[in-house]
MIPANU-772579 format. One record per residue (C-alpha): residue in three letters; x, y, z. Coordinates in steps of 0.02 Angstrom, whole numbers, plus 50000, padded with zeros to 5 digits. Example, Ala and Ser with C-alpha at 12.3 -4.5 7.8 and 13.67 -1.06 7.14 Angstrom:
2
REC rest  east north    up
REC  Ala 50615 49775 50390
REC  Ser 50684 49947 50357
% end
This chain:
572
REC rest  east north    up
REC  Met 48542 52652 47625
REC  Thr 48550 52613 47814
REC  Glu 48533 52452 47901
REC  Asp 48369 52478 47957
REC  Gly 48308 52512 47775
REC  Ala 48288 52697 47780
REC  Thr 48383 52816 47643
REC  Gly 48515 52916 47707
REC  Gly 48508 53105 47761
REC  Asp 48336 53169 47801
REC  Glu 48218 53060 47679
REC  Ala 48095 52934 47735
REC  Gly 48117 52766 47688
REC  Pro 48005 52647 47583
REC  Asp 47845 52574 47638
REC  Pro 47738 52421 47547
REC  Ala 47601 52547 47500
REC  Val 47700 52705 47461
REC  Asp 47842 52721 47355
REC  Pro 48006 52823 47426
REC  Val 47979 52975 47305
REC  Thr 47804 52999 47352
REC  Leu 47842 52966 47529
REC  Glu 47977 53086 47547
REC  Val 47858 53211 47451
REC  Leu 47717 53192 47569
REC  Arg 47830 53209 47734
REC  Asn 47891 53372 47669
REC  Ala 47723 53427 47603
REC  Cys 47653 53404 47797
REC  Val 47792 53503 47864
REC  Ala 47761 53638 47737
REC  Val 47579 53632 47809
REC  Ala 47635 53658 47974
REC  Glu 47733 53802 47928
REC  Glu 47615 53894 47828
REC  Met 47496 53863 47977
REC  Asn 47616 53965 48087
REC  Ala 47643 54104 47951
REC  Thr 47452 54133 47954
REC  Leu 47452 54132 48139
REC  Val 47586 54251 48156
REC  Arg 47527 54381 48012
REC  Thr 47360 54385 48077
REC  Ala 47374 54403 48258
REC  Tyr 47339 54556 48351
REC  Ser 47470 54553 48487
REC  Pro 47655 54581 48473
REC  Asn 47683 54443 48585
REC  Val 47631 54337 48443
REC  Thr 47664 54442 48295
REC  Glu 47839 54502 48350
REC  Arg 47904 54384 48487
REC  Arg 47808 54227 48388
REC  Asp 47766 54151 48550
REC  Cys 47655 54025 48458
REC  Ser 47667 53843 48379
REC  Thr 47571 53748 48257
REC  Ala 47573 53558 48226
REC  Leu 47483 53439 48114
REC  Phe 47420 53273 48176
REC  Asp 47341 53103 48108
REC  Ala 47184 53035 48133
REC  Asp 47239 52938 48272
REC  Gly 47295 53088 48345
REC  Glu 47475 53076 48340
REC  Met 47594 53220 48280
REC  Ile 47662 53201 48110
REC  Ala 47725 53375 48071
REC  Gln 47775 53530 48162
REC  Ala 47833 53705 48121
REC  Glu 48006 53730 48213
REC  Thr 47941 53858 48334
REC  Met 47928 53842 48531
REC  Pro 47994 53667 48598
REC  Val 47890 53693 48756
REC  His 47739 53707 48656
REC  Leu 47771 53566 48530
REC  Gly 47817 53428 48642
REC  Ala 47666 53447 48748
REC  Met 47545 53504 48615
REC  Pro 47493 53299 48579
REC  Phe 47439 53298 48767
REC  Ser 47322 53450 48722
REC  Val 47258 53356 48565
REC  Ala 47225 53201 48670
REC  Ala 47117 53299 48795
REC  Ala 47013 53362 48657
REC  Val 46983 53192 48553
REC  Asp 46940 53120 48729
REC  Ala 46810 53262 48770
REC  Phe 46720 53259 48616
REC  Asp 46648 53146 48471
REC  Leu 46702 53292 48359
REC  Ala 46616 53332 48168
REC  Pro 46645 53436 48027
REC  Gly 46667 53625 48086
REC  Asp 46695 53591 48268
REC  Ser 46837 53669 48337
REC  Val 46913 53630 48530
REC  Leu 46983 53767 48637
REC  Leu 47078 53719 48801
REC  Asn 47210 53789 48923
REC  Asp 47184 53693 49071
REC  Pro 47362 53624 49133
REC  Tyr 47271 53478 49211
REC  Arg 47175 53421 49066
REC  Gly 47324 53440 48922
REC  Gly 47369 53608 48940
REC  Ala 47532 53679 49002
REC  His 47494 53839 49082
REC  Leu 47353 53964 49070
REC  Pro 47410 54094 48946
REC  Asp 47442 53951 48822
REC  Leu 47267 53936 48732
REC  Thr 47277 53772 48614
REC  Leu 47138 53754 48483
REC  Val 47108 53588 48400
REC  Thr 47023 53562 48235
REC  Pro 46978 53399 48156
REC  Val 47002 53374 47975
REC  Phe 46853 53271 47875
REC  Ala 46861 53215 47690
REC  Asp 46695 53149 47627
REC  Gly 46641 53123 47804
REC  Glu 46811 53021 47850
REC  Leu 46919 53093 47994
REC  Val 47084 53098 47914
REC  Ala 47195 53215 48029
REC  Tyr 47189 53366 48166
REC  Thr 47264 53532 48152
REC  Ala 47313 53621 48315
REC  Asn 47407 53774 48374
REC  Arg 47442 53856 48522
REC  Ala 47482 54056 48570
REC  His 47529 54116 48721
REC  His 47394 54270 48759
REC  Ala 47473 54409 48848
REC  Asp 47324 54408 48966
REC  Ile 47208 54274 49021
REC  Gly 47130 54348 49183
REC  Gly 47179 54306 49351
REC  Ala 47255 54415 49508
REC  Arg 47391 54500 49407
REC  Ala 47393 54598 49245
REC  Gly 47484 54484 49105
REC  Ser 47426 54311 49205
REC  Val 47612 54287 49229
REC  Ala 47619 54313 49420
REC  Ala 47766 54272 49527
REC  Asp 47652 54273 49686
REC  Ser 47525 54147 49640
REC  Thr 47502 53997 49754
REC  Glu 47370 53901 49673
REC  Ile 47287 53894 49496
REC  Tyr 47141 53979 49532
REC  Gln 47238 54144 49553
REC  Glu 47329 54121 49378
REC  Gly 47195 54156 49256
REC  Phe 47035 54093 49168
REC  Arg 47038 53908 49169
REC  Ile 46963 53820 49006
REC  Pro 46937 53642 49003
REC  Pro 46911 53571 48821
REC  Val 46753 53674 48762
REC  Lys 46701 53684 48585
REC  Leu 46748 53862 48511
REC  Arg 46659 53812 48351
REC  Glu 46515 53670 48329
REC  Gly 46473 53628 48149
REC  Gly 46557 53780 48064
REC  Glu 46465 53911 48192
REC  Pro 46559 54007 48339
REC  Asn 46513 53953 48519
REC  Gln 46468 54151 48553
REC  Ala 46429 54100 48735
REC  Val 46602 54028 48757
REC  Val 46692 54181 48675
REC  Asp 46584 54296 48785
REC  Leu 46648 54209 48947
REC  Leu 46811 54193 48901
REC  Leu 46812 54391 48845
REC  Ala 46736 54469 48997
REC  Asn 46871 54385 49118
REC  Val 47018 54474 49028
REC  Arg 47099 54642 49037
REC  Thr 47120 54668 48840
REC  Pro 46978 54583 48760
REC  Asp 46999 54658 48577
REC  Glu 47176 54583 48596
REC  Arg 47112 54416 48637
REC  Arg 46973 54411 48509
REC  Gly 47112 54445 48375
REC  Asp 47235 54319 48436
REC  Leu 47094 54187 48440
REC  Arg 47025 54230 48268
REC  Ala 47211 54211 48207
REC  Gln 47226 54038 48302
REC  Glu 47061 53995 48199
REC  Ala 47123 54061 48028
REC  Ala 47297 53960 48059
REC  Asn 47213 53797 48093
REC  Glu 47086 53824 47942
REC  Thr 47252 53852 47840
REC  Gly 47302 53683 47897
REC  Arg 47136 53615 47845
REC  Glu 47135 53678 47669
REC  Arg 47315 53618 47634
REC  Phe 47285 53435 47696
REC  Leu 47135 53418 47597
REC  Asp 47227 53475 47438
REC  Leu 47350 53335 47483
REC  Val 47199 53218 47510
REC  Asp 47130 53256 47329
REC  Arg 47290 53232 47237
REC  Tyr 47339 53072 47327
REC  Gly 47195 52993 47402
REC  Val 47158 52953 47586
REC  Asp 47228 52776 47585
REC  Thr 47403 52826 47510
REC  Leu 47411 52978 47630
REC  Gln 47357 52875 47787
REC  Ala 47502 52736 47740
REC  Ala 47616 52874 47718
REC  Leu 47589 52963 47881
REC  Asp 47617 52790 47957
REC  Ala 47789 52769 47877
REC  Ile 47840 52946 47921
REC  Lys 47823 52909 48089
REC  Asp 47907 52738 48087
REC  Tyr 48039 52814 48008
REC  Ser 48074 52933 48145
REC  Glu 48062 52809 48274
REC  Arg 48189 52683 48176
REC  Arg 48323 52848 48163
REC  Met 48289 52886 48347
REC  Arg 48323 52707 48393
REC  Ala 48469 52699 48301
REC  Glu 48553 52836 48375
REC  Ile 48519 52789 48562
REC  Ala 48581 52637 48508
REC  Asp 48756 52724 48477
REC  Leu 48753 52777 48671
REC  Pro 48846 52677 48786
REC  Asp 48716 52587 48890
REC  Gly 48718 52633 49070
REC  Thr 48633 52755 49189
REC  Tyr 48684 52932 49192
REC  Arg 48627 53043 49338
REC  Phe 48631 53248 49358
REC  Ala 48563 53346 49476
REC  Asp 48536 53542 49469
REC  Ala 48414 53652 49575
REC  Leu 48307 53800 49561
REC  Asp 48328 53935 49666
REC  Asp 48166 53962 49759
REC  Asp 47997 53977 49714
REC  Gly 47961 54156 49791
REC  Arg 47879 54101 49938
REC  Gly 48035 54070 50038
REC  Asn 48070 53890 49991
REC  Arg 48235 53875 49911
REC  Asp 48364 53761 49837
REC  Leu 48225 53641 49756
REC  Pro 48311 53489 49682
REC  Val 48279 53421 49509
REC  Glu 48359 53263 49496
REC  Val 48368 53143 49364
REC  Ala 48424 52961 49316
REC  Val 48434 52925 49115
REC  Glu 48440 52755 49084
REC  Val 48518 52704 48913
REC  Ala 48474 52524 48870
REC  Gly 48479 52452 48683
REC  Glu 48378 52565 48576
REC  Ser 48269 52659 48720
REC  Val 48294 52787 48851
REC  Arg 48204 52776 49009
REC  Val 48212 52951 49109
REC  Asp 48167 52946 49307
REC  Phe 48154 53116 49411
REC  Glu 48145 53007 49582
REC  Gly 48212 53141 49711
REC  Thr 48153 53285 49629
REC  Ala 48074 53417 49760
REC  Pro 47895 53383 49806
REC  Gln 47774 53523 49734
REC  Thr 47785 53683 49818
REC  Glu 47696 53838 49857
REC  Gly 47736 53953 49735
REC  Pro 47706 53935 49530
REC  Ile 47863 53855 49483
REC  Asn 47758 53677 49467
REC  Ala 47770 53599 49284
REC  Val 47627 53475 49257
REC  Phe 47679 53318 49169
REC  Ala 47654 53378 48998
REC  Val 47788 53510 49014
REC  Thr 47915 53387 49095
REC  Ala 47883 53269 48942
REC  Ser 47914 53411 48822
REC  Ala 48084 53463 48898
REC  Thr 48135 53284 48919
REC  Tyr 48102 53240 48717
REC  Tyr 48186 53402 48669
REC  Ala 48337 53361 48775
REC  Val 48348 53184 48700
REC  Arg 48333 53252 48523
REC  Cys 48465 53378 48552
REC  Val 48599 53232 48596
REC  Thr 48544 53106 48467
REC  Asp 48497 53190 48308
REC  Pro 48398 53339 48300
REC  Asp 48384 53330 48100
REC  Ile 48257 53176 48132
REC  Pro 48083 53208 48082
REC  Pro 48008 53263 48243
REC  Asn 47843 53170 48254
REC  Asp 47755 53045 48376
REC  Gly 47883 52911 48315
REC  Cys 48029 53019 48394
REC  Tyr 47956 52996 48556
REC  Arg 47904 52819 48559
REC  Pro 48073 52751 48636
REC  Val 48078 52865 48777
REC  Asp 47998 52837 48937
REC  Ile 47979 52956 49074
REC  Asp 47947 52925 49267
REC  Ala 47899 53081 49351
REC  Pro 47839 53051 49524
REC  Glu 47664 53124 49558
REC  Gly 47670 53266 49687
REC  Thr 47834 53340 49639
REC  Ile 47872 53493 49545
REC  Val 47900 53397 49372
REC  Asn 47711 53316 49407
REC  Pro 47605 53425 49535
REC  Thr 47424 53386 49571
REC  Leu 47286 53514 49599
REC  Pro 47262 53646 49643
REC  Ala 47464 53681 49619
REC  Ala 47512 53869 49544
REC  Val 47584 53804 49375
REC  Val 47623 53973 49281
REC  Gly 47812 53968 49295
REC  Gly 47812 53784 49275
REC  Asn 47801 53785 49092
REC  Leu 47929 53943 49098
REC  Glu 48052 53904 49225
REC  Thr 48050 53725 49287
REC  Ser 48036 53653 49113
REC  Gln 48227 53751 49088
REC  Arg 48292 53651 49235
REC  Val 48219 53481 49165
REC  Thr 48321 53540 49007
REC  Asp 48479 53556 49097
REC  Val 48469 53401 49203
REC  Val 48421 53295 49067
REC  Leu 48562 53372 48948
REC  Gly 48673 53360 49093
REC  Ala 48652 53179 49114
REC  Leu 48674 53126 48937
REC  Ala 48822 53226 48936
REC  Gly 48898 53081 49026
REC  Ala 48854 52965 48878
REC  Asp 48917 53082 48764
REC  Pro 49001 53234 48805
REC  Glu 49047 53279 48628
REC  Ala 48855 53303 48584
REC  Ala 48801 53387 48732
REC  Val 48806 53573 48774
REC  Ala 48849 53682 48934
REC  Ala 48718 53737 49022
REC  Gly 48608 53889 48946
REC  Gln 48543 54041 49039
REC  Gly 48426 53915 49119
REC  Thr 48277 54054 49131
REC  Met 48156 54140 49029
REC  Asn 48178 54293 49134
REC  Asn 47986 54329 49126
REC  Val 47941 54518 49134
REC  Thr 47746 54569 49155
REC  Val 47689 54757 49161
REC  Gly 47509 54794 49167
REC  Gly 47399 54959 49198
REC  Thr 47305 55093 49124
REC  Asp 47379 55174 48969
REC  Pro 47374 55357 48997
REC  Arg 47349 55399 48811
REC  Asp 47183 55339 48803
REC  Asp 47147 55264 48965
REC  Ser 47125 55081 48914
REC  Pro 47207 54928 49016
REC  Tyr 47363 54860 48947
REC  Ala 47447 54692 48972
REC  Phe 47629 54690 48913
REC  Tyr 47735 54521 48937
REC  Glu 47890 54467 48865
REC  Thr 48036 54343 48897
REC  Glu 48215 54407 48898
REC  Gly 48363 54314 48799
REC  Gly 48534 54265 48895
REC  Gly 48676 54158 48851
REC  Phe 48678 53978 48752
REC  Gly 48817 53860 48822
REC  Gly 48970 53822 48737
REC  Arg 48975 53656 48654
REC  Ala 49121 53566 48564
REC  Gly 49184 53677 48423
REC  Leu 49088 53816 48462
REC  Asp 49047 53958 48577
REC  Gly 48875 53999 48645
REC  Met 48756 54119 48562
REC  Asp 48752 54294 48635
REC  Ala 48579 54376 48715
REC  Val 48475 54224 48617
REC  His 48312 54123 48693
REC  Val 48375 53972 48742
REC  His 48311 53786 48742
REC  Met 48120 53792 48793
REC  Ser 48100 53960 48734
REC  Asn 48133 53978 48539
REC  Thr 48053 54151 48547
REC  Met 48109 54323 48469
REC  Asn 48129 54488 48575
REC  Thr 48006 54635 48574
REC  Pro 48085 54763 48455
REC  Ala 48091 54927 48565
REC  Glu 48004 55026 48438
REC  Val 47857 54903 48452
REC  Leu 47863 54904 48652
REC  Glu 47862 55088 48641
REC  Thr 47720 55111 48522
REC  Ala 47615 54974 48597
REC  Tyr 47635 55020 48770
REC  Pro 47672 55148 48894
REC  Leu 47852 55102 48896
REC  Arg 48011 55146 48850
REC  Val 48177 55052 48834
REC  Arg 48324 55153 48905
REC  Arg 48456 55012 48890
REC  Tyr 48489 54861 48787
REC  Glu 48656 54785 48772
REC  Leu 48766 54637 48807
REC  Arg 48834 54606 48979
REC  Pro 49020 54587 48936
REC  Asp 49117 54423 49042
REC  Ser 48944 54350 49082
REC  Gly 48986 54198 48971
REC  Gly 49066 54042 49074
REC  Ala 49243 54034 49022
REC  Gly 49303 53892 48913
REC  Glu 49399 53822 48758
REC  Phe 49227 53878 48695
REC  Arg 49157 54012 48802
REC  Gly 48972 54025 48845
REC  Gly 48859 54162 48762
REC  Leu 48838 54334 48844
REC  Gly 48677 54375 48943
REC  Leu 48613 54543 48915
REC  Arg 48540 54697 49003
REC  Arg 48361 54768 48969
REC  Asp 48307 54928 49061
REC  Ile 48114 54981 49041
REC  Glu 48047 55131 49111
REC  Ile 47873 55134 49157
REC  Arg 47761 55283 49091
REC  Ser 47606 55237 49166
REC  Asp 47537 55272 49356
REC  Arg 47531 55138 49457
REC  Ala 47597 54996 49351
REC  Thr 47600 54815 49412
REC  Val 47768 54737 49369
REC  Ser 47790 54541 49382
REC  Leu 47975 54470 49371
REC  Leu 47978 54282 49370
REC  Ala 48152 54218 49341
REC  Glu 48289 54091 49378
REC  Arg 48478 54087 49407
REC  His 48497 54233 49509
REC  Glu 48587 54129 49627
REC  Ser 48648 53992 49545
REC  Gln 48754 53976 49395
REC  Pro 48733 53892 49236
REC  Tyr 48859 53748 49235
REC  Gly 49006 53707 49122
REC  Leu 49059 53561 49038
REC  Val 49217 53468 49008
REC  Gly 49312 53596 49115
REC  Gly 49215 53741 49056
REC  Gly 49171 53879 49191
REC  Ala 48999 53934 49252
REC  Gly 48902 54059 49163
REC  Ala 48875 54217 49258
REC  Ser 48712 54232 49367
REC  Gly 48562 54352 49338
REC  Ala 48505 54491 49421
REC  Ala 48359 54634 49423
REC  Phe 48366 54814 49497
REC  Leu 48236 54932 49510
REC  Leu 48313 55109 49473
REC  Ser 48232 55284 49527
REC  Gly 48224 55408 49381
REC  Ser 48237 55415 49204
REC  Ser 48426 55443 49211
REC  Ala 48428 55249 49254
REC  Gly 48562 55286 49367
REC  Glu 48649 55136 49470
REC  Glu 48670 55264 49632
REC  Asp 48516 55218 49710
REC  Ala 48475 55055 49637
REC  Glu 48361 54910 49718
REC  Arg 48417 54736 49701
REC  Leu 48257 54635 49676
REC  Pro 48213 54451 49711
REC  Ala 48207 54337 49546
REC  Lys 48024 54318 49576
REC  Val 47948 54471 49642
REC  Val 47781 54580 49596
REC  Arg 47787 54769 49631
REC  Glu 47678 54921 49599
REC  Leu 47790 55054 49509
REC  Asp 47765 55231 49470
REC  Ala 47800 55334 49294
REC  Gly 47981 55361 49284
REC  Glu 48026 55198 49376
REC  Val 48153 55088 49281
REC  Leu 48158 54902 49292
REC  Ser 48334 54831 49245
REC  Val 48335 54658 49194
REC  Arg 48522 54578 49185
REC  Thr 48505 54404 49108
REC  Pro 48625 54253 49161
REC  Gly 48766 54201 49026
REC  Gly 48777 54011 48967
REC  Gly 48910 53905 49049
REC  Gly 49081 53866 48957
REC  Tyr 49130 53699 48875
REC  Gly 49327 53645 48880
REC  Asp 49470 53707 48967
REC  Pro 49497 53888 48963
REC  Ser 49677 53865 48936
REC  Asp 49651 53789 48771
REC  Arg 49559 53938 48705
REC  Asp 49622 53998 48545
REC  Glu 49708 54186 48567
REC  Ser 49625 54235 48394
REC  Ala 49454 54215 48489
REC  Leu 49517 54306 48641
REC  Leu 49583 54453 48534
REC  Arg 49407 54452 48437
REC  Asp 49304 54450 48594
REC  Leu 49414 54595 48661
REC  Arg 49397 54688 48513
REC  Leu 49201 54669 48517
REC  Gly 49195 54719 48707
REC  Lys 49123 54546 48752
REC  Leu 49278 54509 48862
REC  Thr 49361 54629 48972
REC  Pro 49556 54641 48990
REC  Ala 49546 54603 49158
REC  Arg 49455 54439 49145
REC  Ala 49563 54393 49001
REC  Arg 49708 54406 49118
REC  Glu 49612 54323 49262
REC  Val 49522 54174 49187
REC  Tyr 49638 54154 49028
REC  Gly 49803 54212 49078
REC  Phe 49804 54327 48924
REC  Glu 49867 54496 48894
REC  Glu 49868 54595 48743
REC  Glu 50008 54659 48686
% end
């Protein structure tokens, strides 16, 4: 047993009203509820963005609106979802059978494609919990198909904005809200299907939580939920106390906002004092014209995630984890903008840079627990137009994986979604079946990982051919100019790039280099080639094990020229 009274490992400590065994059973039961909600959402959704990429998240909240359990899915969703639940609770006196829908970034949301559904759970007329989920819808209207436009300058261009509204009231659908929403999107059938999946997920959570109420009773359950949150808080405070007190600073920058504003700084000072942490973003760039402004909920989500990474990721994630962390994000900056700032890329790109700088600062406190920078971007690709197979509108959206940073004892992972993005890819077979697109090339980028005793992960190359006339393509990416940083002597990862290739041969001869943030009209046969950044390396490259170099050479992850140049190694 630890000094704070908690049992070892991942078990919750005792509470006067609940014995330790029951407490641990209930903690895991709540996690299981959230995971089953997520399984329901993924299995019943219509869009590949949810069913294949799993760009969605689910969580369970107590009667006070505080998160008690989550499915391990999208970090950028989960730290921000409490803001959505709070907005829903503040907007209405909810009753049995109600559900609240919202996506407004300035009223609890993150960016417009992420629709959050909040449902209260009542037992014998008493409010006992909330179920909530968030799903990225592949189109929510706006100026560009897919609603992730690299050229938006205010939120009104980015899609259909939904303040907290009742999607269901007393168990009956609010058909006027549904009709209004579907009239403003390009793919209404897919949107209707994903919304129904979100409703099914929350209903699953409601039923499973009521099973716990029936078995244990409201009083025991509520006491257990309070104890679970307190346990996570104790463990987080104990982890922070192990960090040396001090103020740790770090700065990085976004390449640009797509509107000519370049090298936009994101600066942070992380103050560790005893059992608490204060994270101050003073010095960060003012909000900007382009769509890379991150509302406070997104900034908080990235900050919470980074602190959890450097402490103990196994601490049960709930409201208690966040209590020791205070955040100061100056209003009117790219980490806390005001209306009508465009924000679609803040959730996607600026969240990644917030993660980079907070992790970079905390590396000064504990280099062994830190990780070199990952690719630092989600490489958002959106394609929309008319499908020639049935003359229907289509909207395709995905993010591309890249290199994960090296860390003490381990190389970075290759071609994965990093930090704030925890999605999967869209399999080529699904992409080509669902959309008039074709994957011409899909491979790792050799030498793209930063050099180090533990190298950074490799980026990837994905070439997508357009097979419909006059398709609108939007690319919203980062790290095309800057590079993901290394740590403890490790080298930076390679920058990303994007090219437009003419003709289905996808040759390099006439390739046009594209900006990281661009909207283009493409014709059938043209190919968008996305090359994603590698992760930063960790440790002195001269300390890299020879067997690791030989393995990378054999697998084609490292070329002989780079092995000689960077590592001074030549295979005999």
